[in-house]
C-alpha positions as CSV (number, residue, x, y, z in Angstrom):
1,X,-122.2,-213.8,11.1
2,X,-120.4,-216.7,12.4
3,X,-120.9,-218.9,9.9
4,X,-120.4,-216.2,7.1
5,X,-116.7,-215.9,8.5
6,X,-116.0,-219.2,8.2
7,X,-117.8,-219.1,4.7
8,X,-115.8,-216.6,3.6
9,X,-112.6,-217.9,5.5
10,X,-113.0,-221.3,3.9
11,X,-113.1,-219.9,-0.3
12,X,-110.3,-217.7,1.1
13,X,-108.4,-220.7,1.5
14,X,-109.8,-222.5,-1.5
15,X,-108.7,-219.8,-3.6
16,X,-105.5,-219.5,-2.2
17,X,-104.7,-223.5,-2.8
18,X,-106.2,-223.2,-6.3
19,X,-103.6,-220.2,-7.0
20,X,-101.1,-222.4,-5.7
21,X,-101.4,-225.3,-7.5
22,X,-102.2,-223.0,-10.4
23,X,-99.0,-221.0,-10.2
24,X,-97.3,-224.5,-9.5
25,X,-98.7,-225.9,-12.9
26,X,-97.1,-222.6,-14.5
27,X,-94.2,-223.3,-12.6
28,X,-92.6,-226.9,-14.2
29,X,-94.6,-226.4,-17.2
30,X,-92.0,-223.0,-18.3
31,X,-89.5,-224.8,-19.7
32,X,-86.3,-224.4,-17.4
33,X,-83.4,-222.3,-19.1
34,X,-80.5,-220.7,-17.8
35,X,-78.3,-218.8,-19.2
36,X,-74.4,-220.6,-20.3
37,X,-72.3,-220.2,-17.0
38,X,-68.6,-219.4,-17.9
39,X,-65.7,-220.7,-15.5
40,X,-62.6,-219.3,-15.0
41,X,-59.2,-221.2,-13.7
42,X,-55.3,-221.6,-14.7
43,X,-54.4,-224.3,-17.2
44,X,-51.7,-226.2,-17.2
45,X,-50.5,-229.1,-19.7
46,X,-47.4,-230.9,-19.1
47,X,-45.6,-233.6,-20.6
48,X,-41.6,-235.1,-22.0
49,X,-40.4,-237.1,-23.8
50,X,-36.8,-239.1,-23.3
51,X,-34.5,-241.3,-25.2
52,X,-35.1,-242.7,-28.7
53,X,-38.6,-240.5,-28.6
54,X,-37.2,-237.2,-27.7
55,X,-34.9,-237.1,-30.9
56,X,-37.2,-237.9,-32.9
57,X,-38.0,-235.5,-36.1
58,X,-41.5,-234.2,-34.8
59,X,-41.7,-236.3,-31.0
60,X,-44.3,-237.5,-29.3
61,X,-45.4,-236.0,-26.1
62,X,-47.8,-237.3,-23.9
63,X,-49.4,-234.8,-22.3
64,X,-51.4,-233.9,-18.4
65,X,-54.1,-231.4,-18.1
66,X,-54.4,-230.4,-14.7
67,X,-56.6,-227.2,-13.0
68,X,-59.9,-226.2,-14.2
69,X,-60.1,-229.1,-17.1
70,X,-58.2,-232.2,-16.1
71,X,-57.3,-234.3,-19.3
72,X,-54.9,-236.1,-21.2
73,X,-53.4,-236.5,-25.1
74,X,-51.3,-239.1,-25.7
75,X,-51.3,-238.2,-28.9
76,X,-49.5,-234.3,-29.2
77,X,-46.5,-234.2,-31.6
78,X,-44.2,-231.4,-31.4
79,X,-43.5,-229.1,-34.4
80,X,-45.8,-228.6,-37.2
81,X,-46.4,-225.6,-39.4
82,X,-48.4,-222.9,-38.8
83,X,-49.7,-221.3,-35.5
84,X,-52.9,-222.8,-34.8
85,X,-53.0,-226.2,-33.2
86,X,-55.3,-228.2,-31.4
87,X,-54.8,-230.8,-28.0
88,X,-56.8,-234.2,-29.2
89,X,-57.1,-234.8,-25.9
90,X,-59.6,-237.5,-23.7
91,X,-62.4,-234.1,-22.5
92,X,-62.6,-232.3,-26.0
93,X,-60.8,-230.2,-28.7
94,X,-58.4,-227.6,-27.2
95,X,-57.0,-225.0,-29.7
96,X,-54.7,-222.4,-29.2
97,X,-53.2,-220.1,-31.6
98,X,-49.5,-218.6,-31.4
99,X,-49.0,-214.7,-30.7
100,X,-46.4,-212.7,-30.6
101,X,-42.7,-213.6,-31.4
102,X,-41.4,-216.8,-30.1
103,X,-37.7,-216.5,-28.3
104,X,-35.3,-219.0,-28.4
105,X,-32.6,-219.5,-26.1
106,X,-29.7,-222.0,-27.2
107,X,-26.0,-223.0,-24.8
108,X,-23.6,-226.0,-25.6
109,X,-21.1,-227.0,-23.4
110,X,-18.1,-227.9,-25.7
111,X,-16.6,-229.8,-23.6
112,X,-19.2,-232.3,-22.9
113,X,-21.0,-232.1,-26.1
114,X,-24.1,-231.4,-23.9
115,X,-26.8,-229.2,-25.3
116,X,-30.1,-227.2,-24.8
117,X,-33.0,-225.1,-26.5
118,X,-35.3,-223.9,-24.5
119,X,-38.4,-222.3,-26.9
120,X,-41.5,-219.7,-25.6
121,X,-43.9,-218.1,-26.9
122,X,-47.1,-216.7,-26.4
123,X,-51.2,-217.9,-27.7
124,X,-54.6,-217.7,-27.0
125,X,-57.6,-220.1,-27.3
126,X,-59.4,-220.5,-30.3
127,X,-63.3,-220.7,-28.4
128,X,-65.0,-221.7,-32.3
129,X,-62.3,-224.9,-32.3
130,X,-62.8,-226.1,-29.0
131,X,-65.3,-228.4,-27.5
132,X,-66.5,-230.9,-25.0
133,X,-64.8,-229.8,-21.9
134,X,-63.4,-227.2,-24.3
135,X,-65.9,-225.4,-25.2
136,X,-65.8,-222.0,-25.5
137,X,-62.8,-221.4,-24.2
138,X,-61.3,-218.4,-24.3
139,X,-58.2,-216.5,-22.5
140,X,-54.2,-216.2,-23.0
141,X,-51.0,-218.3,-21.7
142,X,-47.5,-219.7,-23.0
143,X,-46.2,-222.0,-23.2
144,X,-42.4,-223.7,-23.3
145,X,-40.6,-226.1,-25.2
146,X,-36.8,-227.1,-23.1
147,X,-34.8,-230.0,-25.5
148,X,-31.1,-231.4,-24.3
149,X,-28.9,-233.6,-25.6
150,X,-25.5,-234.7,-26.6
151,X,-24.4,-234.0,-29.5
152,X,-22.2,-236.3,-31.5
153,X,-18.7,-235.4,-32.3
154,X,-16.7,-234.8,-35.1
155,X,-14.7,-239.1,-35.8
156,X,-12.3,-237.1,-38.6
157,X,-10.5,-234.2,-40.5
158,X,-9.8,-231.2,-39.1
159,X,-12.4,-231.2,-36.2
160,X,-12.4,-234.2,-35.1
161,X,-13.5,-234.6,-31.4
162,X,-15.3,-231.6,-31.2
163,X,-19.3,-231.3,-30.9
164,X,-20.4,-231.7,-34.5
165,X,-23.3,-228.5,-34.3
166,X,-24.1,-229.0,-37.8
167,X,-27.6,-228.7,-38.6
168,X,-27.7,-232.6,-40.2
169,X,-25.9,-233.8,-36.5
170,X,-28.1,-236.3,-35.0
171,X,-28.0,-235.8,-31.3
172,X,-27.5,-238.7,-29.3
173,X,-31.1,-240.4,-27.7
174,X,-28.8,-241.2,-24.5
175,X,-30.0,-238.7,-21.5
176,X,-31.9,-236.9,-24.5
177,X,-34.9,-235.3,-23.4
178,X,-38.0,-232.9,-24.4
179,X,-40.1,-231.0,-22.4
180,X,-43.4,-229.3,-22.9
181,X,-45.1,-226.9,-20.6
182,X,-47.7,-224.4,-21.1
183,X,-50.1,-222.3,-18.5
184,X,-53.1,-220.0,-18.7
185,X,-56.3,-217.9,-17.7
186,X,-58.8,-220.4,-19.4
187,X,-62.3,-219.5,-19.5
188,X,-65.2,-222.3,-20.9
189,X,-69.3,-222.5,-21.1
190,X,-70.8,-224.6,-19.3
């Protein structure tokens, strides 16, 4: 009886080992596809230009992105037409579409001719036009553009010495600044 028990125990052990090996073989042979992971966090975008660069038509502003994805965009050009804009960053394309109404606030110190303008608007991230580390980008946020510069003064005529606020007056580069800031809740696929 003892031999039979040992023999049965041996068979059980062998069968268990065979099943374990077969299970391991099946597990390693099957592909390990994991579902895409959605990651959400705050994304901040900041950049500034000064002097001549700030008063250029469609100023070029180097941007730093931080938060969920850390990246840079050295070729961001402020301005353009339409409501969809793409940042071509060091970590991929991030595309946004503006939504809602744009708000603008302007001030002018008539004594110093220091002029400021602040523009704000909301946006949504566009998943199908974003890629790289921004693949599947979704969510919403808002941006602000701040511009400040001295305006030239009229040098002759009835307004001599007053600030030239006409549409064709070119702001002075001395002391000029343009600042771009944006923030949003960003979800990407990893």
